[in-house]
N, CA, C, O and the ligand as a Tripos MOL2 file, in Angstrom:
@<TRIPOS>MOLECULE
protein
  265   263    67     0     0
PROTEIN
NO_CHARGES

@<TRIPOS>ATOM
      1 N          77.9560  120.0130   70.7860 N.3       1 MET1
      2 CA         76.6400  119.6950   71.3490 C.3       1 MET1
      3 C          76.0090  118.5190   70.5960 C.2       1 MET1
      4 O          75.9350  118.5330   69.3670 O.2       1 MET1
      5 N          75.5700  117.5360   71.3120 N.am      2 PRO2
      6 CA         75.0140  116.3490   70.6330 C.3       2 PRO2
      7 C          73.6190  116.6010   70.0770 C.2       2 PRO2
      8 O          72.8830  117.4760   70.5330 O.2       2 PRO2
      9 N          73.2990  115.8180   69.1000 N.am      3 ILE3
     10 CA         71.9650  115.8900   68.5110 C.3       3 ILE3
     11 C          71.1250  114.7460   69.0610 C.2       3 ILE3
     12 O          71.5370  113.5860   69.0260 O.2       3 ILE3
     13 N          69.9540  115.0820   69.5650 N.am      4 PHE4
     14 CA         69.0490  114.0620   70.0690 C.3       4 PHE4
     15 C          67.8490  113.9420   69.1520 C.2       4 PHE4
     16 O          67.3560  114.9260   68.6010 O.2       4 PHE4
     17 N          67.4030  112.7340   69.0070 N.am      5 GLU5
     18 CA         66.2200  112.5130   68.1840 C.3       5 GLU5
     19 C          65.0150  112.3350   69.0900 C.2       5 GLU5
     20 O          65.0390  111.5630   70.0480 O.2       5 GLU5
     21 N          63.9770  113.0590   68.7680 N.am      6 TYR6
     22 CA         62.7490  112.9820   69.5470 C.3       6 TYR6
     23 C          61.6150  112.4490   68.6910 C.2       6 TYR6
     24 O          61.5420  112.6870   67.4850 O.2       6 TYR6
     25 N          60.7420  111.7260   69.3530 N.am      7 LYS7
     26 CA         59.5790  111.2070   68.6540 C.3       7 LYS7
     27 C          58.3290  111.6510   69.3900 C.2       7 LYS7
     28 O          58.2360  111.5230   70.6110 O.2       7 LYS7
     29 N          57.3730  112.1690   68.6430 N.am      8 CYS8
     30 CA         56.1330  112.6260   69.2390 C.3       8 CYS8
     31 C          55.2860  111.4130   69.6260 C.2       8 CYS8
     32 O          55.0580  110.5080   68.8220 O.2       8 CYS8
     33 N          54.8270  111.4190   70.8780 N.am      9 LYS9
     34 CA         54.0070  110.2990   71.3420 C.3       9 LYS9
     35 C          52.6280  110.3280   70.7140 C.2       9 LYS9
     36 O          51.9370  109.3120   70.6520 O.2       9 LYS9
     37 N          52.2400  111.4960   70.2530 N.am     10 LYS10
     38 CA         50.8910  111.6630   69.7490 C.3      10 LYS10
     39 C          50.7780  111.2260   68.2810 C.2      10 LYS10
     40 O          49.9020  110.4380   67.9240 O.2      10 LYS10
     41 N          51.6760  111.7510   67.4380 N.am     11 CYS11
     42 CA         51.5420  111.4780   66.0140 C.3      11 CYS11
     43 C          52.7130  110.6760   65.4540 C.2      11 CYS11
     44 O          52.6830  110.2400   64.3030 O.2      11 CYS11
     45 N          53.7490  110.4820   66.2790 N.am     12 GLY12
     46 CA         54.8680  109.6660   65.8140 C.3      12 GLY12
     47 C          55.8700  110.4170   64.9680 C.2      12 GLY12
     48 O          56.7810  109.8140   64.4010 O.2      12 GLY12
     49 N          55.7150  111.7200   64.8750 N.am     13 HIS13
     50 CA         56.6440  112.5310   64.0890 C.3      13 HIS13
     51 C          58.0060  112.5870   64.7710 C.2      13 HIS13
     52 O          58.1020  112.7840   65.9820 O.2      13 HIS13
     53 N          59.0580  112.4100   63.9720 N.am     14 LYS14
     54 CA         60.4060  112.4230   64.5430 C.3      14 LYS14
     55 C          61.1370  113.7010   64.1660 C.2      14 LYS14
     56 O          61.0620  114.1620   63.0270 O.2      14 LYS14
     57 N          61.8390  114.2640   65.1280 N.am     15 THR15
     58 CA         62.5960  115.4860   64.8980 C.3      15 THR15
     59 C          63.9300  115.4100   65.6080 C.2      15 THR15
     60 O          64.0400  114.8010   66.6720 O.2      15 THR15
     61 N          64.9330  116.0190   65.0300 N.am     16 ASP16
     62 CA         66.2350  116.1120   65.6820 C.3      16 ASP16
     63 C          66.3790  117.4660   66.3660 C.2      16 ASP16
     64 O          66.0260  118.5030   65.8040 O.2      16 ASP16
     65 N          66.9000  117.4370   67.5760 N.am     17 PHE17
     66 CA         67.1590  118.6790   68.2910 C.3      17 PHE17
     67 C          68.6120  118.7120   68.7340 C.2      17 PHE17
     68 O          69.1550  117.7290   69.2390 O.2      17 PHE17
     69 N          69.2150  119.8500   68.5340 N.am     18 LEU18
     70 CA         70.5590  120.0720   69.0570 C.3      18 LEU18
     71 C          70.4040  120.4920   70.5110 C.2      18 LEU18
     72 O          69.7400  121.4840   70.8120 O.2      18 LEU18
     73 N          71.0150  119.7370   71.4060 N.am     19 GLU19
     74 CA         70.7050  119.9770   72.8070 C.3      19 GLU19
     75 C          71.8740  119.6140   73.7070 C.2      19 GLU19
     76 O          72.6310  118.6830   73.4310 O.2      19 GLU19
     77 N          72.0010  120.3650   74.7800 N.am     20 LYS20
     78 CA         73.0250  120.0780   75.7540 C.3      20 LYS20
     79 C          72.7240  118.7430   76.4400 C.2      20 LYS20
     80 O          71.5640  118.4290   76.7060 O.2      20 LYS20
     81 N          73.7510  117.9730   76.7200 N.am     21 ALA21
     82 CA         73.5400  116.6960   77.3850 C.3      21 ALA21
     83 C          72.9740  116.9120   78.7780 C.2      21 ALA21
     84 O          73.4360  117.7800   79.5180 O.2      21 ALA21
     85 N          71.9830  116.1270   79.1260 N.am     22 GLY22
     86 CA         71.3830  116.2280   80.4450 C.3      22 GLY22
     87 C          70.2870  117.2700   80.5390 C.2      22 GLY22
     88 O          69.6880  117.4700   81.5950 O.2      22 GLY22
     89 N          70.0360  117.9230   79.4330 N.am     23 SER23
     90 CA         68.9910  118.9460   79.4440 C.3      23 SER23
     91 C          67.6150  118.3060   79.5120 C.2      23 SER23
     92 O          67.3580  117.2780   78.8850 O.2      23 SER23
     93 N          66.7520  118.9210   80.2710 N.am     24 ASN24
     94 CA         65.3890  118.3960   80.4170 C.3      24 ASN24
     95 C          64.3810  119.2460   79.6660 C.2      24 ASN24
     96 O          63.1890  119.2480   79.9730 O.2      24 ASN24
     97 N          64.8740  119.9510   78.7000 N.am     25 LYS25
     98 CA         64.0270  120.8780   77.9830 C.3      25 LYS25
     99 C          62.8770  120.1440   77.2860 C.2      25 LYS25
    100 O          63.0470  119.0690   76.7130 O.2      25 LYS25
    101 N          61.7240  120.7600   77.3610 N.am     26 LYS26
    102 CA         60.5610  120.1780   76.7000 C.3      26 LYS26
    103 C          60.5020  120.6390   75.2580 C.2      26 LYS26
    104 O          60.8300  121.7820   74.9400 O.2      26 LYS26
    105 N          60.0880  119.7570   74.4150 N.am     27 HIS27
    106 CA         59.9730  120.1110   73.0110 C.3      27 HIS27
    107 C          58.5290  119.9480   72.5380 C.2      27 HIS27
    108 O          57.7760  119.0990   73.0140 O.2      27 HIS27
    109 N          58.1950  120.7810   71.6040 N.am     28 ILE28
    110 CA         56.8540  120.7410   71.0450 C.3      28 ILE28
    111 C          56.9180  120.1530   69.6430 C.2      28 ILE28
    112 O          57.7740  120.5180   68.8370 O.2      28 ILE28
    113 N          56.0120  119.2510   69.3720 N.am     29 CYS29
    114 CA         55.9600  118.6600   68.0420 C.3      29 CYS29
    115 C          55.5400  119.7190   67.0260 C.2      29 CYS29
    116 O          54.5200  120.3920   67.1740 O.2      29 CYS29
    117 N          56.3610  119.8380   65.9970 N.am     30 GLU30
    118 CA         56.0680  120.8820   65.0040 C.3      30 GLU30
    119 C          54.9410  120.4680   64.0700 C.2      30 GLU30
    120 O          54.4300  121.2800   63.2990 O.2      30 GLU30
    121 N          54.5650  119.2190   64.1440 N.am     31 LYS31
    122 CA         53.5410  118.7360   63.2390 C.3      31 LYS31
    123 C          52.1420  118.8230   63.8540 C.2      31 LYS31
    124 O          51.2100  119.3410   63.2380 O.2      31 LYS31
    125 N          52.0110  118.3040   65.0840 N.am     32 CYS32
    126 CA         50.6750  118.2820   65.6890 C.3      32 CYS32
    127 C          50.5720  119.1990   66.9000 C.2      32 CYS32
    128 O          49.4830  119.4120   67.4320 O.2      32 CYS32
    129 N          51.7140  119.7440   67.3400 N.am     33 GLY33
    130 CA         51.6850  120.6600   68.4730 C.3      33 GLY33
    131 C          51.6790  119.9560   69.8140 C.2      33 GLY33
    132 O          51.5750  120.6030   70.8560 O.2      33 GLY33
    133 N          51.7890  118.6400   69.7990 N.am     34 GLY34
    134 CA         51.8060  117.8870   71.0450 C.3      34 GLY34
    135 C          53.0650  118.1760   71.8420 C.2      34 GLY34
    136 O          54.1290  118.4170   71.2720 O.2      34 GLY34
    137 N          52.9420  118.1510   73.1600 N.am     35 ASN35
    138 CA         54.0990  118.4820   73.9850 C.3      35 ASN35
    139 C          54.7150  117.2530   74.6370 C.2      35 ASN35
    140 O          55.4940  117.3760   75.5830 O.2      35 ASN35
    141 N          54.3800  116.0920   74.1500 N.am     36 GLU36
    142 CA         54.9910  114.8820   74.6960 C.3      36 GLU36
    143 C          55.9370  114.2740   73.6780 C.2      36 GLU36
    144 O          55.5820  113.3760   72.9150 O.2      36 GLU36
    145 N          57.1470  114.7950   73.6970 N.am     37 MET37
    146 CA         58.1670  114.2730   72.8060 C.3      37 MET37
    147 C          59.0670  113.3280   73.5960 C.2      37 MET37
    148 O          59.5980  113.6880   74.6460 O.2      37 MET37
    149 N          59.2260  112.1480   73.0860 N.am     38 GLN38
    150 CA         60.0530  111.1590   73.7650 C.3      38 GLN38
    151 C          61.4330  111.1220   73.1370 C.2      38 GLN38
    152 O          61.5670  110.9810   71.9220 O.2      38 GLN38
    153 N          62.4570  111.2470   73.9650 N.am     39 ARG39
    154 CA         63.8090  111.2450   73.4370 C.3      39 ARG39
    155 C          64.2440  109.8250   73.0660 C.2      39 ARG39
    156 O          64.1120  108.8910   73.8570 O.2      39 ARG39
    157 N          64.7500  109.6890   71.8760 N.am     40 LEU40
    158 CA         65.2900  108.4050   71.4540 C.3      40 LEU40
    159 C          66.7980  108.4320   71.6810 C.2      40 LEU40
    160 O          67.3870  109.4900   71.9040 O.2      40 LEU40
    161 N          67.3960  107.2780   71.6210 N.am     41 PHE41
    162 CA         68.8370  107.2420   71.8060 C.3      41 PHE41
    163 C          69.5370  107.9250   70.6400 C.2      41 PHE41
    164 O          69.2220  107.6880   69.4740 O.2      41 PHE41
    165 N          70.4750  108.7600   70.9780 N.am     42 SER42
    166 CA         71.2010  109.4730   69.9280 C.3      42 SER42
    167 C          72.1030  108.5020   69.1970 C.2      42 SER42
    168 O          72.6210  107.5490   69.7800 O.2      42 SER42
    169 N          72.2830  108.7560   67.9200 N.am     43 THR43
    170 CA         73.1190  107.8740   67.1130 C.3      43 THR43
    171 C          74.5680  107.9500   67.5550 C.2      43 THR43
    172 O          75.3330  107.0070   67.3510 O.2      43 THR43
    173 N          74.9470  109.0620   68.1570 N.am     44 PHE44
    174 CA         76.3280  109.2170   68.5920 C.3      44 PHE44
    175 C          76.6740  108.2370   69.6960 C.2      44 PHE44
    176 O          77.6810  107.5340   69.6150 O.2      44 PHE44
    177 N          75.8470  108.1880   70.7260 N.am     45 SER45
    178 CA         76.1540  107.3510   71.8770 C.3      45 SER45
    179 C          76.0600  105.8730   71.5070 C.2      45 SER45
    180 O          76.7960  105.0470   72.0470 O.2      45 SER45
    181 N          75.1650  105.5470   70.5960 N.am     46 VAL46
    182 CA         75.0220  104.1560   70.1880 C.3      46 VAL46
    183 C          76.2510  103.7010   69.4180 C.2      46 VAL46
    184 O          76.7510  102.5940   69.6140 O.2      46 VAL46
    185 N          76.7270  104.5730   68.5400 N.am     47 GLY47
    186 CA         77.8540  104.2060   67.6910 C.3      47 GLY47
    187 C          79.1600  104.1100   68.4460 C.2      47 GLY47
    188 O          80.0330  103.3250   68.0740 O.2      47 GLY47
    189 N          79.3140  104.8960   69.5040 N.am     48 SER48
    190 CA         80.5980  104.9280   70.1870 C.3      48 SER48
    191 C          80.6390  103.9850   71.3810 C.2      48 SER48
    192 O          81.6990  103.7850   71.9740 O.2      48 SER48
    193 N          79.4960  103.4040   71.7410 N.am     49 SER49
    194 CA         79.4490  102.5900   72.9470 C.3      49 SER49
    195 C          80.3040  101.3300   72.8090 C.2      49 SER49
    196 O          80.8370  100.8250   73.7980 O.2      49 SER49
    197 N          80.4330  100.8240   71.5770 N.am     50 SER50
    198 CA         81.1950   99.5970   71.3810 C.3      50 SER50
    199 C          82.6830   99.8560   71.5360 C.2      50 SER50
    200 O          83.4430   98.9600   71.9020 O.2      50 SER50
    201 N          83.0990  101.1000   71.2520 N.am     51 LYS51
    202 CA         84.5170  101.4040   71.3100 C.3      51 LYS51
    203 C          84.9610  101.7490   72.7180 C.2      51 LYS51
    204 O          86.0190  101.3050   73.1640 O.2      51 LYS51
    205 N          84.1710  102.5300   73.4150 N.am     52 SER52
    206 CA         84.5550  102.9210   74.7620 C.3      52 SER52
    207 C          84.3230  101.7520   75.7140 C.2      52 SER52
    208 O          83.1820  101.4140   76.0300 O.2      52 SER52
    209 N          85.4050  101.1450   76.1640 N.am     53 SER53
    210 CA         85.2580   99.9740   77.0240 C.3      53 SER53
    211 C          85.4820  100.3510   78.4890 C.2      53 SER53
    212 O          84.6140  100.9620   79.1120 O.2      53 SER53
    213 N          86.6280   99.9930   79.0340 N.am     54 GLY54
    214 CA         86.8600  100.2780   80.4390 C.3      54 GLY54
    215 C          86.2810   99.1940   81.3150 C.2      54 GLY54
    216 O          86.4930   99.1830   82.5270 O.2      54 GLY54
    217 N          85.5500   98.2810   80.7030 N.am     55 ASN55
    218 CA         84.9700   97.1700   81.4390 C.3      55 ASN55
    219 C          85.2750   95.8910   80.6740 C.2      55 ASN55
    220 O          84.4840   95.4510   79.8400 O.2      55 ASN55
    221 N          86.4330   95.2960   80.9660 N.am     56 ASP56
    222 CA         86.8860   94.1490   80.1910 C.3      56 ASP56
    223 C          86.1060   92.8880   80.5200 C.2      56 ASP56
    224 O          86.1250   91.9340   79.7430 O.2      56 ASP56
    225 N          85.4230   92.8660   81.6540 N.am     57 SER57
    226 CA         84.6920   91.6630   82.0310 C.3      57 SER57
    227 C          83.3960   91.5080   81.2430 C.2      57 SER57
    228 O          82.7310   90.4740   81.3030 O.2      57 SER57
    229 N          83.0580   92.5510   80.5100 N.am     58 CYS58
    230 CA         81.8370   92.4990   79.7300 C.3      58 CYS58
    231 C          82.1770   92.5640   78.2410 C.2      58 CYS58
    232 O          82.4780   93.6450   77.7340 O.2      58 CYS58
    233 N          82.1380   91.4620   77.5440 N.am     59 PRO59
    234 CA         82.5390   91.4390   76.1300 C.3      59 PRO59
    235 C          81.5930   92.2110   75.2160 C.2      59 PRO59
    236 O          82.0150   92.7450   74.1900 O.2      59 PRO59
    237 N          80.3480   92.2690   75.5770 N.am     60 THR60
    238 CA         79.4020   92.9420   74.7060 C.3      60 THR60
    239 C          79.2560   94.4150   75.0240 C.2      60 THR60
    240 O          78.8100   95.1980   74.1850 O.2      60 THR60
    241 N          79.6340   94.7970   76.2470 N.am     61 GLY61
    242 CA         79.5080   96.1840   76.6610 C.3      61 GLY61
    243 C          78.1100   96.5370   77.1100 C.2      61 GLY61
    244 O          77.8180   97.6970   77.4010 O.2      61 GLY61
    245 N          77.2470   95.5440   77.1680 N.am     62 THR62
    246 CA         75.8700   95.8370   77.5570 C.3      62 THR62
    247 C          75.5410   95.3270   78.9490 C.2      62 THR62
    248 O          74.4400   95.5510   79.4530 O.2      62 THR62
    249 N          76.5020   94.6350   79.5780 N.am     63 CYS63
    250 CA         76.2360   94.1030   80.9060 C.3      63 CYS63
    251 C          76.1190   95.2360   81.9180 C.2      63 CYS63
    252 O          76.8900   96.1940   81.8630 O.2      63 CYS63
    253 N          75.1730   95.1400   82.8310 N.am     64 PRO64
    254 CA         75.0630   96.1620   83.8730 C.3      64 PRO64
    255 C          76.2560   96.1180   84.8190 C.2      64 PRO64
    256 O          76.7840   95.0460   85.1120 O.2      64 PRO64
    257 N          76.6710   97.2650   85.2870 N.am     65 LEU65
    258 CA         77.7890   97.3140   86.2120 C.3      65 LEU65
    259 C          77.4010   96.6750   87.5300 C.2      65 LEU65
    260 O          76.3430   96.9590   88.0920 O.2      65 LEU65
    261 N          78.2720   95.8100   88.0090 N.am     66 SER66
    262 CA         77.9620   95.1290   89.2600 C.3      66 SER66
    263 C          78.7620   95.7430   90.3960 C.2      66 SER66
    264 O          78.6430   95.3070   91.5410 O.2      66 SER66
    265 ZN         53.1160  115.2190   66.9010 Zn       67 ZN67
@<TRIPOS>BOND
     1     1     2 1
     2     2     3 1
     3     3     4 2
     4     3     5 am
     5     5     6 1
     6     6     7 1
     7     7     8 2
     8     7     9 am
     9     9    10 1
    10    10    11 1
    11    11    12 2
    12    11    13 am
    13    13    14 1
    14    14    15 1
    15    15    16 2
    16    15    17 am
    17    17    18 1
    18    18    19 1
    19    19    20 2
    20    19    21 am
    21    21    22 1
    22    22    23 1
    23    23    24 2
    24    23    25 am
    25    25    26 1
    26    26    27 1
    27    27    28 2
    28    27    29 am
    29    29    30 1
    30    30    31 1
    31    31    32 2
    32    31    33 am
    33    33    34 1
    34    34    35 1
    35    35    36 2
    36    35    37 am
    37    37    38 1
    38    38    39 1
    39    39    40 2
    40    39    41 am
    41    41    42 1
    42    42    43 1
    43    43    44 2
    44    43    45 am
    45    45    46 1
    46    46    47 1
    47    47    48 2
    48    47    49 am
    49    49    50 1
    50    50    51 1
    51    51    52 2
    52    51    53 am
    53    53    54 1
    54    54    55 1
    55    55    56 2
    56    55    57 am
    57    57    58 1
    58    58    59 1
    59    59    60 2
    60    59    61 am
    61    61    62 1
    62    62    63 1
    63    63    64 2
    64    63    65 am
    65    65    66 1
    66    66    67 1
    67    67    68 2
    68    67    69 am
    69    69    70 1
    70    70    71 1
    71    71    72 2
    72    71    73 am
    73    73    74 1
    74    74    75 1
    75    75    76 2
    76    75    77 am
    77    77    78 1
    78    78    79 1
    79    79    80 2
    80    79    81 am
    81    81    82 1
    82    82    83 1
    83    83    84 2
    84    83    85 am
    85    85    86 1
    86    86    87 1
    87    87    88 2
    88    87    89 am
    89    89    90 1
    90    90    91 1
    91    91    92 2
    92    91    93 am
    93    93    94 1
    94    94    95 1
    95    95    96 2
    96    95    97 am
    97    97    98 1
    98    98    99 1
    99    99   100 2
   100    99   101 am
   101   101   102 1
   102   102   103 1
   103   103   104 2
   104   103   105 am
   105   105   106 1
   106   106   107 1
   107   107   108 2
   108   107   109 am
   109   109   110 1
   110   110   111 1
   111   111   112 2
   112   111   113 am
   113   113   114 1
   114   114   115 1
   115   115   116 2
   116   115   117 am
   117   117   118 1
   118   118   119 1
   119   119   120 2
   120   119   121 am
   121   121   122 1
   122   122   123 1
   123   123   124 2
   124   123   125 am
   125   125   126 1
   126   126   127 1
   127   127   128 2
   128   127   129 am
   129   129   130 1
   130   130   131 1
   131   131   132 2
   132   131   133 am
   133   133   134 1
   134   134   135 1
   135   135   136 2
   136   135   137 am
   137   137   138 1
   138   138   139 1
   139   139   140 2
   140   139   141 am
   141   141   142 1
   142   142   143 1
   143   143   144 2
   144   143   145 am
   145   145   146 1
   146   146   147 1
   147   147   148 2
   148   147   149 am
   149   149   150 1
   150   150   151 1
   151   151   152 2
   152   151   153 am
   153   153   154 1
   154   154   155 1
   155   155   156 2
   156   155   157 am
   157   157   158 1
   158   158   159 1
   159   159   160 2
   160   159   161 am
   161   161   162 1
   162   162   163 1
   163   163   164 2
   164   163   165 am
   165   165   166 1
   166   166   167 1
   167   167   168 2
   168   167   169 am
   169   169   170 1
   170   170   171 1
   171   171   172 2
   172   171   173 am
   173   173   174 1
   174   174   175 1
   175   175   176 2
   176   175   177 am
   177   177   178 1
   178   178   179 1
   179   179   180 2
   180   179   181 am
   181   181   182 1
   182   182   183 1
   183   183   184 2
   184   183   185 am
   185   185   186 1
   186   186   187 1
   187   187   188 2
   188   187   189 am
   189   189   190 1
   190   190   191 1
   191   191   192 2
   192   191   193 am
   193   193   194 1
   194   194   195 1
   195   195   196 2
   196   195   197 am
   197   197   198 1
   198   198   199 1
   199   199   200 2
   200   199   201 am
   201   201   202 1
   202   202   203 1
   203   203   204 2
   204   203   205 am
   205   205   206 1
   206   206   207 1
   207   207   208 2
   208   207   209 am
   209   209   210 1
   210   210   211 1
   211   211   212 2
   212   211   213 am
   213   213   214 1
   214   214   215 1
   215   215   216 2
   216   215   217 am
   217   217   218 1
   218   218   219 1
   219   219   220 2
   220   219   221 am
   221   221   222 1
   222   222   223 1
   223   223   224 2
   224   223   225 am
   225   225   226 1
   226   226   227 1
   227   227   228 2
   228   227   229 am
   229   229   230 1
   230   230   231 1
   231   231   232 2
   232   231   233 am
   233   233   234 1
   234   234   235 1
   235   235   236 2
   236   235   237 am
   237   237   238 1
   238   238   239 1
   239   239   240 2
   240   239   241 am
   241   241   242 1
   242   242   243 1
   243   243   244 2
   244   243   245 am
   245   245   246 1
   246   246   247 1
   247   247   248 2
   248   247   249 am
   249   249   250 1
   250   250   251 1
   251   251   252 2
   252   251   253 am
   253   253   254 1
   254   254   255 1
   255   255   256 2
   256   255   257 am
   257   257   258 1
   258   258   259 1
   259   259   260 2
   260   259   261 am
   261   261   262 1
   262   262   263 1
   263   263   264 2
@<TRIPOS>SUBSTRUCTURE
     1 MET1         2 RESIDUE 1 A MET
     2 PRO2         6 RESIDUE 1 A PRO
     3 ILE3        10 RESIDUE 1 A ILE
     4 PHE4        14 RESIDUE 1 A PHE
     5 GLU5        18 RESIDUE 1 A GLU
     6 TYR6        22 RESIDUE 1 A TYR
     7 LYS7        26 RESIDUE 1 A LYS
     8 CYS8        30 RESIDUE 1 A CYS
     9 LYS9        34 RESIDUE 1 A LYS
    10 LYS10       38 RESIDUE 1 A LYS
    11 CYS11       42 RESIDUE 1 A CYS
    12 GLY12       46 RESIDUE 1 A GLY
    13 HIS13       50 RESIDUE 1 A HIS
    14 LYS14       54 RESIDUE 1 A LYS
    15 THR15       58 RESIDUE 1 A THR
    16 ASP16       62 RESIDUE 1 A ASP
    17 PHE17       66 RESIDUE 1 A PHE
    18 LEU18       70 RESIDUE 1 A LEU
    19 GLU19       74 RESIDUE 1 A GLU
    20 LYS20       78 RESIDUE 1 A LYS
    21 ALA21       82 RESIDUE 1 A ALA
    22 GLY22       86 RESIDUE 1 A GLY
    23 SER23       90 RESIDUE 1 A SER
    24 ASN24       94 RESIDUE 1 A ASN
    25 LYS25       98 RESIDUE 1 A LYS
    26 LYS26      102 RESIDUE 1 A LYS
    27 HIS27      106 RESIDUE 1 A HIS
    28 ILE28      110 RESIDUE 1 A ILE
    29 CYS29      114 RESIDUE 1 A CYS
    30 GLU30      118 RESIDUE 1 A GLU
    31 LYS31      122 RESIDUE 1 A LYS
    32 CYS32      126 RESIDUE 1 A CYS
    33 GLY33      130 RESIDUE 1 A GLY
    34 GLY34      134 RESIDUE 1 A GLY
    35 ASN35      138 RESIDUE 1 A ASN
    36 GLU36      142 RESIDUE 1 A GLU
    37 MET37      146 RESIDUE 1 A MET
    38 GLN38      150 RESIDUE 1 A GLN
    39 ARG39      154 RESIDUE 1 A ARG
    40 LEU40      158 RESIDUE 1 A LEU
    41 PHE41      162 RESIDUE 1 A PHE
    42 SER42      166 RESIDUE 1 A SER
    43 THR43      170 RESIDUE 1 A THR
    44 PHE44      174 RESIDUE 1 A PHE
    45 SER45      178 RESIDUE 1 A SER
    46 VAL46      182 RESIDUE 1 A VAL
    47 GLY47      186 RESIDUE 1 A GLY
    48 SER48      190 RESIDUE 1 A SER
    49 SER49      194 RESIDUE 1 A SER
    50 SER50      198 RESIDUE 1 A SER
    51 LYS51      202 RESIDUE 1 A LYS
    52 SER52      206 RESIDUE 1 A SER
    53 SER53      210 RESIDUE 1 A SER
    54 GLY54      214 RESIDUE 1 A GLY
    55 ASN55      218 RESIDUE 1 A ASN
    56 ASP56      222 RESIDUE 1 A ASP
    57 SER57      226 RESIDUE 1 A SER
    58 CYS58      230 RESIDUE 1 A CYS
    59 PRO59      234 RESIDUE 1 A PRO
    60 THR60      238 RESIDUE 1 A THR
    61 GLY61      242 RESIDUE 1 A GLY
    62 THR62      246 RESIDUE 1 A THR
    63 CYS63      250 RESIDUE 1 A CYS
    64 PRO64      254 RESIDUE 1 A PRO
    65 LEU65      258 RESIDUE 1 A LEU
    66 SER66      262 RESIDUE 1 A SER
    67 ZN67       265 GROUP 0 **** ****
């Protein structure tokens, strides 16, 4: 199960949550109790994106699929 990092929109507190991919579960900020936690990009997907290619026409891997 991947770990997602969430940031509270209210106070900016960051927390990691272990969560199933695609889950829409709401999280509560443990610091201020705010219920607007914004999911940040997980370090896993960022780190592996450069390796997983399958799209040779895009050297950087960031080009949108056409
Ligand atoms: Zn907060």
